[in-house]
DSSP file (Angstrom, degrees, kcal/mol; ACC not computed):
  #  RESIDUE AA STRUCTURE BP1 BP2  ACC     N-H-->O    O-->H-N    N-H-->O    O-->H-N    TCO  KAPPA ALPHA  PHI   PSI    X-CA   Y-CA   Z-CA
    1    1 A M              0   0    0      0, 0.0     2,-0.2     0, 0.0    33,-0.1   0.000 360.0 360.0 360.0 113.7    0.0    0.0    0.0
    2    2 A P        -     0   0    0      0, 0.0     3,-0.1     0, 0.0    34,-0.1  -0.465 360.0-155.0 -72.4 141.1    1.7    3.2   -1.1
    3    3 A A  S    S+     0   0    0      1,-0.2    33,-1.9    32,-0.2    34,-1.7   0.767  83.7  37.8 -83.2 -27.3    1.6    6.1    1.4
    4    4 A I  E     -a   37   0A   0     31,-0.2     2,-0.5    32,-0.2    34,-0.2  -0.991  67.0-161.0-128.0 129.6    2.1    8.7   -1.4
    5    5 A Y  E     -a   38   0A   0     32,-2.5    34,-2.7    -2,-0.4     2,-0.5  -0.947  13.5-153.6-106.6 128.4    0.5    8.6   -4.9
    6    6 A T  E     -a   39   0A   0     -2,-0.5     2,-0.4    32,-0.2    34,-0.2  -0.871  12.7-177.3-105.8 132.8    2.2   10.8   -7.4
    7    7 A A  E     -a   40   0A   0     32,-2.7    34,-3.2    -2,-0.5     2,-0.8  -0.991  16.6-156.0-133.0 126.0    0.3   12.2  -10.4
    8    8 A D  E     +a   41   0A   0     -2,-0.4     3,-0.2    32,-0.2    34,-0.2  -0.881  18.2 172.0 -98.6 107.3    1.8   14.3  -13.2
    9    9 A I  S    S+     0   0    0     32,-2.1    33,-0.2    -2,-0.8    -1,-0.1   0.416  71.0  49.0 -97.1   1.6   -1.2   16.2  -14.6
   10   10 A K  S >  S+     0   0    0     31,-0.7     3,-2.1     3,-0.1    -1,-0.2   0.448  70.1 106.9-120.6  -0.7    0.8   18.6  -17.0
   11   11 A S  T 3  S+     0   0    0      1,-0.3    -1,-0.1    -3,-0.2    -2,-0.1   0.791  89.8  36.9 -58.4 -33.3    3.2   16.4  -18.9
   12   12 A D  T 3  S-     0   0    0     -3,-0.1    -1,-0.3     0, 0.0    -2,-0.1   0.108 114.9-108.6-108.4  23.2    1.3   16.6  -22.3
   13   13 A M    <   -     0   0    0     -3,-2.1    -2,-0.1     1,-0.1    -3,-0.1   0.944  49.2-171.6  55.8  59.4    0.2   20.3  -21.9
   14   14 A P        -     0   0    0      0, 0.0    39,-0.1     0, 0.0    -1,-0.1  -0.254  28.0 -97.3 -74.1 166.4   -3.6   19.7  -21.2
   15   15 A T     >  -     0   0    0      1,-0.1     4,-2.5    37,-0.0     5,-0.2  -0.322  40.4-103.5 -70.8 167.6   -6.1   22.5  -21.1
   16   16 A A  H  > S+     0   0    0      1,-0.2     4,-2.1     2,-0.2     5,-0.2   0.896 123.2  52.5 -61.5 -39.4   -7.1   23.7  -17.7
   17   17 A G  H  > S+     0   0    0      2,-0.2     4,-1.6     1,-0.2    -1,-0.2   0.905 110.3  47.0 -64.7 -41.7  -10.3   21.8  -17.8
   18   18 A Q  H  > S+     0   0    0      1,-0.2     4,-2.0     2,-0.2    -1,-0.2   0.914 110.8  53.0 -64.5 -41.5   -8.5   18.5  -18.7
   19   19 A A  H  X S+     0   0    0     -4,-2.5     4,-1.8     1,-0.2    -2,-0.2   0.886 106.4  52.1 -62.1 -39.7   -6.0   19.2  -15.9
   20   20 A L  H  X S+     0   0    0     -4,-2.1     4,-1.9     2,-0.2    -1,-0.2   0.873 108.2  51.3 -67.3 -35.6   -8.9   19.6  -13.3
   21   21 A R  H  X S+     0   0    0     -4,-1.6     4,-2.2     1,-0.2    -1,-0.2   0.886 108.4  52.8 -65.5 -36.1  -10.4   16.3  -14.4
   22   22 A R  H  X S+     0   0    0     -4,-2.0     4,-2.6     2,-0.2    -2,-0.2   0.846 104.6  55.5 -67.2 -33.9   -6.9   14.8  -13.9
   23   23 A V  H  X S+     0   0    0     -4,-1.8     4,-2.4     2,-0.2    -2,-0.2   0.952 109.5  46.1 -60.1 -49.3   -6.8   16.2  -10.4
   24   24 A D  H  X S+     0   0    0     -4,-1.9     4,-2.2     1,-0.2    -2,-0.2   0.889 113.4  49.2 -61.1 -40.2  -10.1   14.5   -9.5
   25   25 A M  H  X S+     0   0    0     -4,-2.2     4,-2.9     2,-0.2     5,-0.2   0.899 109.6  52.1 -66.7 -39.9   -8.8   11.2  -11.1
   26   26 A A  H  X S+     0   0    0     -4,-2.6     4,-2.7     2,-0.2    -2,-0.2   0.914 110.2  48.5 -62.8 -41.9   -5.5   11.4   -9.2
   27   27 A L  H  X S+     0   0    0     -4,-2.4     4,-2.3     2,-0.2    -2,-0.2   0.920 113.1  47.5 -63.7 -43.2   -7.4   11.9   -5.9
   28   28 A A  H  X S+     0   0    0     -4,-2.2     4,-2.5     2,-0.2    -2,-0.2   0.912 113.7  47.2 -64.5 -42.7   -9.7    8.9   -6.7
   29   29 A T  H  X S+     0   0    0     -4,-2.9     4,-2.1     2,-0.2     6,-0.2   0.910 110.7  52.5 -65.4 -41.7   -6.7    6.8   -7.7
   30   30 A G  H  <>S+     0   0    0     -4,-2.7     5,-2.4    -5,-0.2     4,-0.5   0.917 111.2  46.7 -58.3 -44.6   -4.8    7.8   -4.6
   31   31 A R  H ><5S+     0   0    0     -4,-2.3     3,-1.3     1,-0.2    -2,-0.2   0.929 111.7  50.5 -65.1 -44.2   -7.8    6.8   -2.4
   32   32 A M  H 3<5S+     0   0    0     -4,-2.5    -1,-0.2     1,-0.3    -2,-0.2   0.823 109.4  51.7 -63.9 -30.3   -8.2    3.5   -4.2
   33   33 A S  T 3<5S-     0   0    0     -4,-2.1    -1,-0.3    -5,-0.2    -2,-0.2   0.543 116.9-114.1 -83.4  -5.6   -4.6    2.7   -3.7
   34   34 A G  T < 5 +     0   0    0     -3,-1.3    -3,-0.2    -4,-0.5    -2,-0.1   0.644  59.0 160.2  84.5  14.8   -4.7    3.4    0.0
   35   35 A A      < -     0   0    0     -5,-2.4    -1,-0.2    -6,-0.2   -32,-0.2  -0.365  37.7-154.0 -70.1 148.3   -2.5    6.4   -0.2
   36   36 A A  S    S+     0   0    0    -33,-1.9    78,-2.2     1,-0.2     2,-0.3   0.659  80.5  22.6 -90.3 -20.8   -2.5    8.9    2.6
   37   37 A A  E     -aB   4 113A   0    -34,-1.7   -32,-2.5    76,-0.2     2,-0.4  -0.978  63.7-144.8-145.5 154.6   -1.3   11.7    0.4
   38   38 A V  E     -aB   5 112A   0     74,-2.6    74,-3.0    -2,-0.3     2,-0.7  -0.990  10.2-151.0-120.1 129.5   -1.2   12.7   -3.3
   39   39 A K  E     -aB   6 111A   0    -34,-2.7   -32,-2.7    -2,-0.4     2,-0.6  -0.907  17.7-159.6 -98.3 113.7    1.7   14.6   -4.8
   40   40 A L  E     -aB   7 110A   0     70,-3.1    70,-1.8    -2,-0.7     2,-0.8  -0.838   6.6-159.9 -99.1 119.7    0.4   16.6   -7.7
   41   41 A I  E     +aB   8 109A   0    -34,-3.2   -32,-2.1    -2,-0.6   -31,-0.7  -0.885  29.9 149.8-100.8 109.8    2.8   17.7  -10.3
   42   42 A H        -     0   0    0     66,-1.9    12,-0.2    -2,-0.8    67,-0.2   0.459  47.7-126.5-118.0  -7.7    1.2   20.6  -12.1
   43   43 A G        -     0   0    0     65,-2.2     8,-0.2     1,-0.1    -1,-0.1   0.032  16.5-102.1  78.1 166.7    4.2   22.7  -13.1
   44   44 A Y        -     0   0    0      1,-0.1     7,-2.5     6,-0.1    -1,-0.1   0.711  65.3 -96.8 -97.8 -26.6    4.7   26.4  -12.5
   45   45 A G    >   -     0   0    0      5,-0.3     3,-0.7     1,-0.1     5,-0.2  -0.094  19.1-108.2 114.5 144.3    3.9   27.7  -15.9
   46   46 A S  T 3  S+     0   0    0      1,-0.2    -1,-0.1     2,-0.1    -3,-0.0   0.616 108.5  66.8 -81.8 -12.8    5.9   28.7  -18.9
   47   47 A T  T 3  S-     0   0    0     -3,-0.1    -1,-0.2     1,-0.0    -2,-0.1   0.669 102.5-122.9 -82.4 -15.4    5.4   32.5  -18.5
   48   48 A G  S <  S+     0   0    0     -3,-0.7    -2,-0.1    -4,-0.0    -3,-0.1   0.439  97.0  85.8  85.9  -1.1    7.4   32.7  -15.3
   49   49 A R  S    S-     0   0    0      1,-0.2    -4,-0.1    -5,-0.0    -3,-0.1   0.349 109.4 -80.6-109.7   2.9    4.3   34.2  -13.5
   50   50 A G        -     0   0    0     -5,-0.2    -5,-0.3     4,-0.0    -1,-0.2   0.275  52.4-100.3  98.7 130.8    2.6   31.0  -12.6
   51   51 A G     >  -     0   0    0     -7,-2.5     4,-2.2    -8,-0.2     5,-0.2  -0.305  17.0-118.2 -88.2 165.0    0.5   28.9  -14.9
   52   52 A V  H  > S+     0   0    0      2,-0.2     4,-3.2     1,-0.2     5,-0.3   0.900 113.9  54.5 -64.0 -43.2   -3.2   28.5  -15.4
   53   53 A I  H  > S+     0   0    0      1,-0.2     4,-2.7     2,-0.2     5,-0.2   0.933 109.9  46.0 -60.1 -46.2   -3.1   24.8  -14.5
   54   54 A R  H  > S+     0   0    0    -12,-0.2     4,-2.2     2,-0.2     5,-0.2   0.942 116.1  45.7 -60.6 -48.2   -1.4   25.5  -11.2
   55   55 A T  H  X S+     0   0    0     -4,-2.2     4,-2.0     1,-0.2    -2,-0.2   0.930 116.7  43.6 -62.3 -47.3   -3.8   28.3  -10.3
   56   56 A Q  H  X S+     0   0    0     -4,-3.2     4,-2.5     2,-0.2    -1,-0.2   0.884 111.9  53.5 -69.1 -38.6   -6.9   26.4  -11.3
   57   57 A A  H  X S+     0   0    0     -4,-2.7     4,-2.5    -5,-0.3    -1,-0.2   0.930 111.6  45.6 -60.7 -45.6   -5.8   23.2   -9.6
   58   58 A R  H  X S+     0   0    0     -4,-2.2     4,-2.0    -5,-0.2    -1,-0.2   0.864 111.2  51.5 -68.5 -35.7   -5.2   25.0   -6.3
   59   59 A R  H  X S+     0   0    0     -4,-2.0     4,-1.8    -5,-0.2    -1,-0.2   0.927 111.4  48.9 -62.9 -43.8   -8.5   26.9   -6.5
   60   60 A H  H  X S+     0   0    0     -4,-2.5     4,-2.4     1,-0.2    -2,-0.2   0.900 109.0  52.2 -62.9 -42.0  -10.2   23.5   -7.1
   61   61 A L  H  X S+     0   0    0     -4,-2.5     4,-2.5     1,-0.2    -1,-0.2   0.874 106.1  54.8 -63.1 -36.7   -8.4   22.0   -4.1
   62   62 A G  H  X S+     0   0    0     -4,-2.0     4,-2.3     2,-0.2    -1,-0.2   0.895 108.7  48.3 -61.1 -40.1   -9.6   24.9   -2.0
   63   63 A E  H  X S+     0   0    0     -4,-1.8     4,-1.6     2,-0.2    -2,-0.2   0.910 111.2  49.5 -65.8 -42.7  -13.2   24.1   -3.0
   64   64 A L  H  <>S+     0   0    0     -4,-2.4     5,-2.8     1,-0.2     6,-0.7   0.882 110.6  51.1 -64.2 -37.3  -12.7   20.4   -2.2
   65   65 A L  H ><5S+     0   0    0     -4,-2.5     3,-1.5     1,-0.2    -2,-0.2   0.931 107.8  51.6 -63.5 -46.4  -11.2   21.3    1.2
   66   66 A A  H 3<5S+     0   0    0     -4,-2.3    -1,-0.2     1,-0.3    -2,-0.2   0.808 110.7  49.4 -62.0 -29.6  -14.2   23.5    1.9
   67   67 A K  T 3<5S-     0   0    0     -4,-1.6    -1,-0.3    -5,-0.1    -2,-0.2   0.462 115.8-116.3 -86.9  -2.5  -16.5   20.6    1.0
   68   68 A G  T < 5S+     0   0    0     -3,-1.5    -3,-0.2    -4,-0.3    -2,-0.1   0.704  79.5 125.2  76.6  20.1  -14.6   18.2    3.3
   69   69 A K  S   <S+     0   0    0     -5,-2.8     2,-0.3    -6,-0.2    -4,-0.2   0.659  75.3  29.8 -88.0 -16.3  -13.5   16.0    0.3
   70   70 A I  S    S-     0   0    0     -6,-0.7    44,-0.2    -9,-0.1    -2,-0.2  -0.946  73.8-133.2-133.5 158.3   -9.8   16.3    1.2
   71   71 A R  S    S-     0   0    0     42,-2.4     2,-0.3     1,-0.3    43,-0.2   0.769  74.1 -55.1 -82.5 -25.7   -8.1   16.8    4.6
   72   72 A G  E     -C  113   0A   0     41,-1.2    41,-3.0     2,-0.0     2,-0.3  -0.948  45.5-129.0 168.7 172.8   -5.8   19.6    3.3
   73   73 A F  E     -C  112   0A   0     -2,-0.3    39,-0.2    39,-0.3    12,-0.0  -0.993   6.5-151.3-150.1 152.8   -3.2   20.6    0.8
   74   74 A I  E     -C  111   0A   0     37,-3.2    37,-2.6    -2,-0.3     5,-0.1  -0.968  20.5-131.0-126.9 114.2    0.2   22.2    0.9
   75   75 A P  E >   -C  110   0A   0      0, 0.0     3,-2.4     0, 0.0     4,-0.4  -0.372  28.3-117.3 -58.9 142.4    1.6   24.3   -2.0
   76   76 A G  G >  S+     0   0    0     33,-2.4     3,-1.2     1,-0.3    30,-0.7   0.818 113.9  60.9 -54.9 -34.0    5.0   23.2   -2.9
   77   77 A E  G 3  S+     0   0    0     28,-0.3    -1,-0.3    32,-0.3    30,-0.1   0.684 109.3  43.6 -68.9 -15.4    6.6   26.5   -2.0
   78   78 A D  G <  S+     0   0    0     -3,-2.4     2,-2.1    28,-0.2     8,-0.3   0.351  78.2 116.8-105.8   2.2    5.3   25.9    1.6
   79   79 A F    <   +     0   0    0     -3,-1.2    24,-2.6    -4,-0.4    25,-0.4  -0.493  48.2 121.6 -77.5  81.0    6.4   22.3    1.8
   80   80 A S  S >  S-     0   0    0     -2,-2.1     3,-2.2    22,-0.2     6,-0.3  -0.977  75.6-118.8-143.9 147.9    8.9   22.8    4.6
   81   81 A I  T 3  S+     0   0    0     -2,-0.3     6,-0.1     1,-0.3    -2,-0.1   0.643 114.1  64.8 -64.3 -11.9    9.4   21.5    8.1
   82   82 A F  T 3  S+     0   0    0      4,-0.0     2,-0.5     5,-0.0    -1,-0.3   0.470  85.9  88.0 -87.9  -2.5    8.9   25.1    9.3
   83   83 A N  S <> S-     0   0    0     -3,-2.2     4,-2.2    -5,-0.1     3,-0.2  -0.856  73.4-143.5-100.7 128.4    5.3   25.1    8.0
   84   84 A E  H  > S+     0   0    0     -2,-0.5     4,-2.2     1,-0.2     5,-0.2   0.886 101.0  52.6 -59.2 -42.8    2.7   23.9   10.5
   85   85 A S  H  > S+     0   0    0      1,-0.2     4,-2.1     2,-0.2    -1,-0.2   0.878 109.4  50.3 -61.3 -37.6    0.6   22.2    7.8
   86   86 A T  H  > S+     0   0    0     -6,-0.3     4,-2.7    -8,-0.3    -2,-0.2   0.915 108.2  51.8 -67.3 -42.9    3.7   20.3    6.6
   87   87 A R  H  X S+     0   0    0     -4,-2.2     4,-1.5    -7,-0.2    -2,-0.2   0.908 111.0  48.1 -60.5 -40.8    4.5   19.1   10.1
   88   88 A Q  H  X S+     0   0    0     -4,-2.2     4,-2.1     2,-0.2    -1,-0.2   0.904 111.7  50.3 -65.3 -40.8    0.9   17.8   10.5
   89   89 A A  H  X S+     0   0    0     -4,-2.1     4,-2.6     1,-0.2    -2,-0.2   0.891 107.4  53.7 -63.6 -40.7    1.2   16.1    7.1
   90   90 A L  H  < S+     0   0    0     -4,-2.7    -1,-0.2     1,-0.2    -2,-0.2   0.837 108.6  49.8 -65.3 -32.2    4.5   14.5    8.1
   91   91 A Q  H  < S+     0   0    0     -4,-1.5    -1,-0.2    -5,-0.2    -2,-0.2   0.911 115.8  42.0 -69.5 -42.7    2.8   13.1   11.2
   92   92 A A  H  < S+     0   0    0     -4,-2.1    -2,-0.2     1,-0.3    -1,-0.2   0.814 132.1  23.0 -73.9 -30.0   -0.1   11.6    9.2
   93   93 A C    ><  -     0   0    0     -4,-2.6     3,-2.3    -5,-0.2    -1,-0.3  -0.685  64.8-178.3-140.0  80.3    2.1   10.4    6.4
   94   94 A P  G >  S+     0   0    0      0, 0.0     3,-1.9     0, 0.0     4,-0.3   0.727  77.1  74.5 -55.9 -24.8    5.8    9.8    7.5
   95   95 A S  G >  S+     0   0    0      1,-0.3     3,-1.6     2,-0.2     4,-0.2   0.733  79.2  74.6 -60.6 -22.0    6.8    8.7    4.0
   96   96 A L  G X  S+     0   0    0     -3,-2.3     3,-1.6     1,-0.3    -1,-0.3   0.760  79.3  73.3 -63.1 -22.7    6.6   12.4    3.0
   97   97 A R  G <  S+     0   0    0     -3,-1.9    -1,-0.3     1,-0.3    -2,-0.2   0.796  96.6  49.7 -61.3 -26.4    9.9   12.9    4.9
   98   98 A Q  G <  S+     0   0    0     -3,-1.6    -1,-0.3    -4,-0.3    -2,-0.2   0.449  81.8 123.1 -90.7  -1.3   11.6   11.1    2.0
   99   99 A D    X   -     0   0    0     -3,-1.6     3,-1.5    -4,-0.2    -3,-0.0  -0.411  63.4-137.1 -67.0 133.4   10.0   13.2   -0.7
  100  100 A S  T 3  S+     0   0    0      1,-0.3    -1,-0.1    -2,-0.1    -3,-0.0   0.660  99.7  58.2 -66.0 -16.9   12.6   14.9   -2.9
  101  101 A D  T >  S+     0   0    0      2,-0.1     3,-2.0     3,-0.0     5,-0.4   0.492  72.7 118.6 -94.9  -2.8   10.6   18.2   -2.9
  102  102 A L  T <  S+     0   0    0     -3,-1.5   -22,-0.2     1,-0.3   -26,-0.0  -0.481  90.4   4.8 -62.5 128.7   10.6   18.7    0.9
  103  103 A E  T 3  S+     0   0    0    -24,-2.6    -1,-0.3    -2,-0.2   -23,-0.1   0.628 104.6 104.6  70.2  18.0   12.5   21.9    1.6
  104  104 A R  S <  S-     0   0    0     -3,-2.0     3,-0.2   -25,-0.4    -2,-0.1   0.473  78.2-134.2-106.5  -2.7   12.9   22.8   -2.1
  105  105 A S        -     0   0    0    -29,-0.4     2,-0.9   -26,-0.4   -28,-0.3   0.900  35.7-179.7  51.5  45.7   10.2   25.5   -2.5
  106  106 A N    >   -     0   0    0    -30,-0.7     3,-1.2    -5,-0.4    -1,-0.2  -0.689  19.3-170.5 -84.5 105.3    8.9   23.9   -5.6
  107  107 A N  T 3  S+     0   0    0     -2,-0.9   -31,-0.2     1,-0.2    -1,-0.2   0.616  78.3  72.6 -67.6 -12.2    6.0   26.0   -7.0
  108  108 A G  T 3  S+     0   0    0    -32,-0.1   -65,-2.2   -33,-0.1   -66,-1.9   0.350  94.1  55.1 -89.1   7.0    5.3   23.2   -9.5
  109  109 A I  E <   -B   41   0A   0     -3,-1.2   -33,-2.4   -68,-0.2     2,-0.3  -0.907  56.6-162.9-133.2 163.1    3.8   20.7   -7.0
  110  110 A T  E     -BC  40  75A   0    -70,-1.8   -70,-3.1    -2,-0.3     2,-0.5  -0.978  15.1-142.1-143.3 136.3    1.1   20.5   -4.4
  111  111 A I  E     -BC  39  74A   0    -37,-2.6   -37,-3.2    -2,-0.3     2,-0.5  -0.862  18.5-163.2 -97.9 130.4    0.8   17.9   -1.6
  112  112 A I  E     -BC  38  73A   0    -74,-3.0   -74,-2.6    -2,-0.5     2,-0.5  -0.955   9.2-146.7-118.9 128.6   -2.8   16.8   -0.9
  113  113 A M  E      BC  37  72A   0    -41,-3.0   -42,-2.4    -2,-0.5   -41,-1.2  -0.839 360.0 360.0 -95.9 126.4   -3.8   15.0    2.2
  114  114 A L              0   0    0    -78,-2.2   -77,-0.1    -2,-0.5    -1,-0.1   0.441 360.0 360.0 -88.7 360.0   -6.6   12.5    1.7
């Protein structure tokens, strides 16, 4: 049973709508696989200002959080042991300690707690 499910939703440059469907599929697959967390790779955006997929995915995650469909999410730039949400996530899913993006301020990922 994997503790973290990783999903790359941006590899083939989907539209924002396609990417949001992929977010939902990643969450469903993570749950079915028994994962405690999903690492979503959405990229930062090619303009250097942050991409539409990243922005829309995080907005969607905020809506899912408000509806109680996920336990929480951590933007990659906040994925640090100095962040309270990260500390709580590390307690719930110790495998996150081995994640290569911990402490890297990676704007192109988001960690989602199921």
